[in-house]
C-alpha positions in Angstrom: -130.0 -228.6 -32.2 -129.4 -230.9 -35.1 -128.8 -229.5 -38.6 -128.6 -231.4 -41.9 -127.0 -229.8 -44.9 -128.2 -231.1 -48.3 -126.1 -230.6 -51.4 -125.6 -232.6 -54.6 -121.9 -233.3 -53.8 -119.4 -232.8 -51.0 -116.8 -231.2 -53.2 -115.9 -230.2 -56.8 -118.0 -227.0 -57.0 -118.4 -223.7 -55.3 -121.7 -224.6 -53.6 -120.3 -227.9 -52.3 -117.2 -226.2 -50.9 -119.3 -223.5 -49.2 -121.8 -226.0 -47.8 -119.0 -228.2 -46.4 -117.2 -225.3 -44.8 -120.4 -224.2 -43.1 -121.1 -227.7 -41.9 -117.5 -228.1 -40.5 -117.7 -224.6 -38.9 -120.9 -225.6 -37.1 -119.2 -228.8 -35.8 -116.4 -226.7 -34.4 -118.9 -224.5 -32.7 -120.5 -227.5 -31.0 -123.6 -227.8 -33.2 -124.8 -231.3 -34.2 -124.3 -230.8 -37.9 -124.4 -233.4 -40.7 -124.2 -233.4 -44.4 -126.2 -235.5 -46.9 -125.1 -235.6 -50.5 -126.0 -237.5 -53.6 -122.4 -238.2 -54.7 -119.4 -238.4 -52.4 -117.7 -240.7 -50.0 -119.3 -241.6 -46.6 -117.2 -240.1 -43.9 -118.5 -240.6 -40.4 -115.6 -238.7 -38.9 -116.8 -235.6 -40.7 -120.5 -236.5 -40.4 -121.0 -236.7 -44.1 -123.4 -239.3 -45.6 -123.8 -240.1 -49.3 -126.6 -241.8 -51.2 -124.0 -243.3 -53.6 -121.9 -246.3 -52.8 -123.4 -249.1 -54.7 -123.8 -249.9 -58.4 -127.6 -249.4 -58.4 -127.5 -246.0 -56.6 -124.8 -244.7 -58.9 -126.6 -245.9 -62.1 -129.9 -244.4 -60.7 -128.2 -241.0 -60.1 -126.7 -241.1 -63.6 -130.1 -241.9 -65.1 -131.8 -239.1 -63.3 -129.1 -236.6 -64.6 -129.4 -237.9 -68.2 -133.2 -237.9 -68.0 -133.4 -234.2 -67.1 -130.8 -233.3 -69.7 -132.6 -235.2 -72.5 -135.9 -233.5 -71.5 -134.2 -230.1 -71.9 -132.3 -231.0 -75.1 -134.9 -230.1 -77.7 -135.9 -226.9 -75.7 -132.5 -225.4 -75.1 -131.4 -222.3 -77.0 -127.8 -223.4 -77.3 -125.5 -226.1 -76.1 -123.3 -223.4 -74.6 -126.2 -222.6 -72.3 -126.9 -226.3 -71.5 -126.3 -226.1 -67.7 -127.7 -222.6 -67.3 -131.2 -223.9 -66.9 -132.6 -226.7 -64.7 -136.2 -228.1 -64.5 -135.9 -230.4 -61.5 -138.5 -232.8 -63.0 -136.6 -235.9 -61.7 -135.1 -236.5 -58.3 -134.8 -238.8 -55.3 -137.0 -238.7 -52.2 -134.8 -238.1 -49.1 -137.6 -237.3 -46.7 -137.3 -240.6 -45.0 -133.5 -240.6 -44.7 -132.4 -240.9 -41.0 -130.4 -237.7 -41.1 -133.4 -235.8 -42.4 -135.8 -237.4 -39.9 -133.6 -236.6 -36.9 -132.8 -233.1 -37.9 -134.4 -230.0 -36.3 -133.2 -227.8 -39.2 -133.1 -228.8 -42.9 -130.5 -226.6 -44.7 -130.6 -226.8 -48.5 -127.8 -225.8 -50.8 -127.4 -226.8 -54.5 -129.7 -229.6 -55.3 -130.0 -229.7 -59.2 -129.0 -232.0 -62.0 -131.1 -234.9 -61.0 -130.6 -234.8 -57.2 -133.8 -233.3 -55.9 -136.9 -232.6 -58.0 -139.6 -230.1 -57.1 -141.6 -233.2 -55.9 -138.6 -234.1 -53.6 -138.7 -230.6 -52.2 -142.4 -230.9 -51.6 -141.9 -234.0 -49.5 -139.2 -232.4 -47.5 -141.3 -229.3 -46.9 -144.2 -231.5 -45.8 -142.2 -232.6 -42.8 -143.0 -229.3 -41.2 -139.4 -228.5 -40.1 -137.8 -225.1 -40.6 -136.1 -224.9 -44.0 -133.1 -222.8 -44.7 -131.9 -222.5 -48.3 -128.6 -220.9 -49.1 -128.9 -219.3 -52.5 -125.7 -220.1 -54.4 -127.4 -218.8 -57.5 -130.8 -217.5 -58.6 -132.5 -220.9 -59.4 -134.7 -221.0 -56.3 -136.6 -217.9 -57.4 -136.7 -218.2 -61.2 -138.6 -220.4 -63.6 -135.4 -222.5 -64.2 -132.3 -220.3 -65.0 -129.4 -220.2 -62.6 -128.5 -216.7 -63.4 -131.0 -214.4 -65.1 -128.6 -211.9 -66.6 -130.5 -208.8 -67.7 -133.9 -210.6 -67.6 -136.3 -209.4 -64.8 -139.2 -211.6 -65.6 -138.7 -213.4 -62.2 -139.9 -210.3 -60.4 -143.4 -210.8 -61.7 -143.9 -214.2 -63.5 -141.3 -216.0 -65.6 -141.9 -216.5 -69.2 -140.3 -215.5 -72.5 -137.1 -217.1 -71.2 -133.9 -216.1 -73.2 -132.3 -219.5 -72.4 -135.0 -221.4 -74.3 -135.2 -222.1 -78.0 -138.7 -220.8 -78.3 -139.4 -218.1 -75.7 -143.1 -217.5 -75.1 -145.5 -216.6 -72.4 -146.3 -220.1 -71.3 -142.9 -221.7 -72.0 -140.9 -224.0 -69.7 -139.9 -221.2 -67.4 -143.5 -220.1 -67.0 -144.5 -223.7 -66.0 -141.5 -224.0 -63.6 -142.4 -220.8 -61.9 -146.0 -222.1 -61.3 -144.7 -225.3 -59.9 -142.3 -223.6 -57.5 -145.1 -221.2 -56.3 -147.2 -224.2 -55.5 -144.4 -226.1 -53.8 -143.3 -223.2 -51.6 -146.8 -222.4 -50.5 -146.9 -221.6 -46.7 -143.6 -223.4 -46.0 -141.4 -221.9 -43.2 -138.6 -221.2 -45.6 -135.7 -218.9 -44.9 -133.7 -217.9 -47.9 -130.0 -217.2 -47.1 -128.3 -214.9 -49.6 -124.6 -214.9 -49.6 -124.4 -211.4 -50.8 -126.6 -208.3 -50.5 -126.9 -208.2 -54.3 -128.4 -211.7 -54.5 -130.5 -210.9 -51.4 -132.0 -207.9 -53.2 -132.8 -210.0 -56.2 -134.5 -212.7 -54.0 -136.6 -210.1 -52.1 -137.7 -208.5 -55.4 -138.7 -211.9 -56.8 -142.3 -213.0 -56.9 -141.5 -216.4 -55.5 -139.5 -215.3 -52.4 -140.6 -211.8 -51.6 -143.0 -213.1 -49.0 -140.5 -215.5 -47.4 -138.0 -214.6 -44.8 -134.7 -213.6 -46.5 -131.4 -213.0 -44.6 -127.9 -212.2 -45.8 -125.0 -214.2 -44.4 -121.8 -214.9 -46.3 -120.1 -218.2 -46.7 -117.5 -218.8 -43.9 -113.8 -219.6 -44.4 -111.2 -221.0 -42.0 -108.7 -218.1 -41.9 -106.3 -220.3 -40.0 -106.0 -222.3 -43.2 -106.4 -219.6 -45.8 -103.8 -217.1 -44.6 -100.8 -215.2 -45.9 -97.4 -217.0 -46.3 -94.1 -216.2 -48.0 -94.7 -215.6 -51.7 -91.4 -216.8 -53.0 -91.5 -220.0 -50.8 -95.0 -220.7 -52.2 -93.8 -220.2 -55.8 -90.8 -222.5 -55.3 -93.0 -225.3 -53.9 -95.3 -224.9 -56.9 -92.5 -224.7 -59.5 -93.5 -221.1 -60.5 -91.0 -218.3 -61.3 -90.0 -216.0 -58.5 -88.9 -213.1 -60.8 -92.3 -212.6 -62.6 -95.6 -210.9 -61.9 -98.1 -213.7 -61.7 -101.7 -213.2 -62.7 -104.1 -215.9 -61.4 -107.3 -217.0 -63.1 -109.5 -219.9 -62.3 -112.8 -221.3 -63.7 -114.6 -224.6 -64.2 -115.4 -223.6 -67.7 -114.4 -220.7 -69.9 -117.1 -221.4 -72.5 -119.7 -220.0 -70.1 -120.1 -216.4 -71.3 -121.1 -215.3 -67.8 -117.5 -216.0 -66.7 -116.3 -213.2 -68.9 -113.2 -214.9 -70.2 -113.3 -212.9 -73.5 -112.9 -209.7 -71.5 -109.8 -211.1 -69.8 -108.3 -212.0 -73.2 -109.1 -208.5 -74.5 -107.5 -207.0 -71.3 -104.4 -209.1 -71.8 -104.1 -207.9 -75.5 -104.4 -204.3 -74.3 -101.7 -204.8 -71.7 -99.5 -206.4 -74.3 -100.0 -203.6 -76.9 -100.2 -200.6 -74.6 -98.0 -201.5 -71.7 -95.2 -203.6 -73.1 -92.8 -203.0 -70.2 -95.4 -204.3 -67.8 -96.3 -207.2 -70.1 -92.8 -208.4 -70.1 -93.0 -209.1 -66.4 -96.4 -210.9 -66.5 -97.1 -214.6 -66.7 -100.5 -216.2 -66.4 -101.4 -219.0 -64.0 -104.6 -220.9 -64.7 -106.3 -223.5 -62.5 -109.6 -225.4 -62.9 -110.9 -227.8 -65.5 -110.0 -225.4 -68.4 -107.1 -227.1 -70.1 -107.9 -227.4 -73.8 -110.4 -224.6 -73.5 -107.8 -221.8 -73.4 -106.4 -220.8 -76.7 -103.0 -219.4 -75.9 -102.7 -218.0 -79.5 -105.1 -215.3 -78.3 -102.5 -213.7 -76.0 -98.7 -213.3 -75.7 -98.2 -214.4 -72.1 -96.6 -217.6 -70.9 -99.2 -219.7 -69.2 -98.9 -222.2 -66.4 -101.7 -224.7 -66.3 -102.4 -226.3 -62.9 -105.7 -228.0 -63.8 -108.2 -228.8 -61.0 -106.8 -228.5 -57.5 -108.3 -230.7 -54.8 -105.7 -230.1 -52.2 -106.5 -227.2 -49.9 -102.8 -226.8 -49.0 -101.9 -226.5 -52.6 -104.7 -224.0 -53.2 -103.4 -221.8 -50.3 -99.9 -221.8 -51.8 -101.3 -220.9 -55.2 -103.2 -217.8 -53.9 -100.1 -216.8 -52.0 -97.9 -217.3 -55.1 -100.0 -214.9 -57.2 -99.7 -211.1 -57.3 -103.3 -210.6 -58.5 -106.3 -212.8 -58.8 -108.6 -211.8 -61.7 -112.4 -212.4 -61.7 -113.9 -211.2 -65.1 -117.4 -212.6 -64.3 -120.3 -210.6 -65.6 -122.7 -211.9 -62.9 -121.6 -213.8 -59.8 -122.9 -214.2 -56.2 -120.1 -214.5 -53.6 -117.3 -216.4 -55.3 -115.3 -218.7 -53.0 -112.2 -217.8 -55.1 -112.5 -214.1 -54.1 -112.8 -214.9 -50.4 -109.9 -217.4 -50.6 -107.7 -215.0 -52.5 -108.3 -212.1 -50.1 -107.9 -214.3 -47.1 -104.4 -215.2 -48.3 -103.7 -211.5 -48.8 -103.9 -211.4 -52.6 -105.8 -208.5 -54.2 -108.7 -209.2 -56.6 -109.6 -207.3 -59.8 -113.0 -207.8 -61.2 -116.0 -206.0 -62.6 -118.2 -203.8 -60.5 -121.2 -206.2 -60.6 -123.0 -208.9 -58.6 -121.5 -209.5 -55.2 -118.0 -208.2 -56.1 -118.5 -204.6 -54.9 -119.4 -205.9 -51.4 -116.2 -208.0 -51.2 -113.6 -205.8 -52.8 -112.7 -202.4 -51.4 -111.7 -200.4 -54.6 -108.0 -199.6 -54.7 -107.4 -201.0 -51.2 -108.1 -204.8 -51.3 -108.5 -204.9 -55.1 -109.8 -203.1 -58.1 -113.4 -202.8 -59.4 -113.4 -202.3 -63.2 -116.3 -200.9 -65.1 -118.6 -203.7 -66.3 -117.7 -205.3 -69.7 -114.9 -202.7 -70.1 -111.7 -204.6 -71.0 -109.7 -201.4 -70.9 -110.8 -200.7 -67.3 -110.0 -204.4 -66.4 -106.5 -204.0 -68.0 -105.9 -200.8 -66.0 -106.9 -202.5 -62.8 -104.6 -205.4 -63.4 -101.6 -203.1 -64.1 -102.4 -200.9 -61.1 -102.5 -203.8 -58.7 -99.4 -205.5 -60.1 -97.4 -202.3 -59.7 -98.7 -201.3 -56.2 -99.2 -204.6 -54.3 -96.7 -205.0 -51.4 -96.3 -207.2 -48.3 -98.0 -204.7 -46.1 -101.0 -204.7 -48.4 -101.1 -208.5 -48.1 -101.7 -208.3 -44.3 -104.3 -205.5 -44.7 -106.3 -207.5 -47.3 -106.2 -210.7 -45.2 -107.5 -208.9 -42.2 -110.3 -207.3 -44.2 -111.4 -210.7 -45.4 -111.2 -212.2 -41.9 -113.5 -209.3 -40.6 -116.2 -210.4 -43.0 -115.8 -214.1 -43.7 -114.0 -215.9 -40.9 -115.8 -218.7 -39.1 -115.7 -216.6 -35.9 -117.7 -213.9 -37.6 -120.1 -216.0 -39.8 -121.0 -219.1 -37.8 -122.7 -217.2 -34.9 -124.9 -215.6 -37.4 -126.2 -218.9 -38.6 -126.6 -220.3 -35.1 -128.7 -217.3 -34.2 -130.8 -217.7 -37.3 -131.4 -221.4 -36.5 -132.4 -220.6 -32.9 -134.9 -218.0 -34.0 -136.4 -220.4 -36.5 -136.8 -223.1 -33.9 -138.6 -220.6 -31.6 -141.0 -219.9 -34.4 
């Protein structure tokens, strides 16, 4: 059995990390897995191939990306929502690529921003091979948005899109919905939801409700993401050993879906209402967020670690933290939560999206009431005061029981085998 995973990049984003981990987990299990990306380095040892590599291909990829953005520019509601909507009107044809031609299973992941268009998908589907599509967000079953928020138009027929400047019945989301319905047709498409929450959204959608939909989480190597000595991790990262460290990570804090304003409000509440606890707390921030965080908005010393590409450093960071905070208002199955819990670090977040499936309230973390900064602040304080070394092992074992390669990979292999029998 040969499987090809298709994603825009091999790293740098949650979907890319999840796709690569699945690919590598399959290789360990003896499955002939490969990965095809638009941008990345060719790595035959890891069975990863990239369409980039020459000046022409890189310029072409950039032009596709710019072309789609320019098309959307006059239609977008706000520049802050610029990457919350994709039309997939331009893309590259990969249906003749050797990895695709040789594959028995085509497994799609995140393919937007000029990588694959709906036309590209149509050509892939025309090959007649079983298609798996891991839903890293909601785009596959909406008219164009990646997360619908409170909008439920996708359950019947998209239109009146809140992400567009002029929402109306026959707007861009309406047209995108029609195009997807035509492209999907009678294709043998299996939607793979990473969380039950997203799975329920997919099965209630007009575009995917007649397709096969299964729920399998993203795998993680628990031999890599594992508990280690907290003080040793802090010393190696240059972090204080006598403070309570609150960890937060995001690619961008300007995205309102990430809920950064609720974290700020929670920090103010802790500072004002729990001064003795506040004196012990320092904030550790990672991701491409430097310059986006206004430290005048809170009274906590902040350590900026920027984007971390080293897995070893990332493992140390989770182990160094006392609590990881996820203030997102709508998220699927964040890699950061799985990584944090695998290292034994509890997670506090809102009771929404996939979080309630991942976090056991007051055991492996804390589930705050949605959009309630006071509840978030209470959860942070509760975990900071109660977390011990024994809890660290319990949290890690819980994560392994759900997300380890030994648990997840056989589920994918079984699903692939069933598709090939069909």
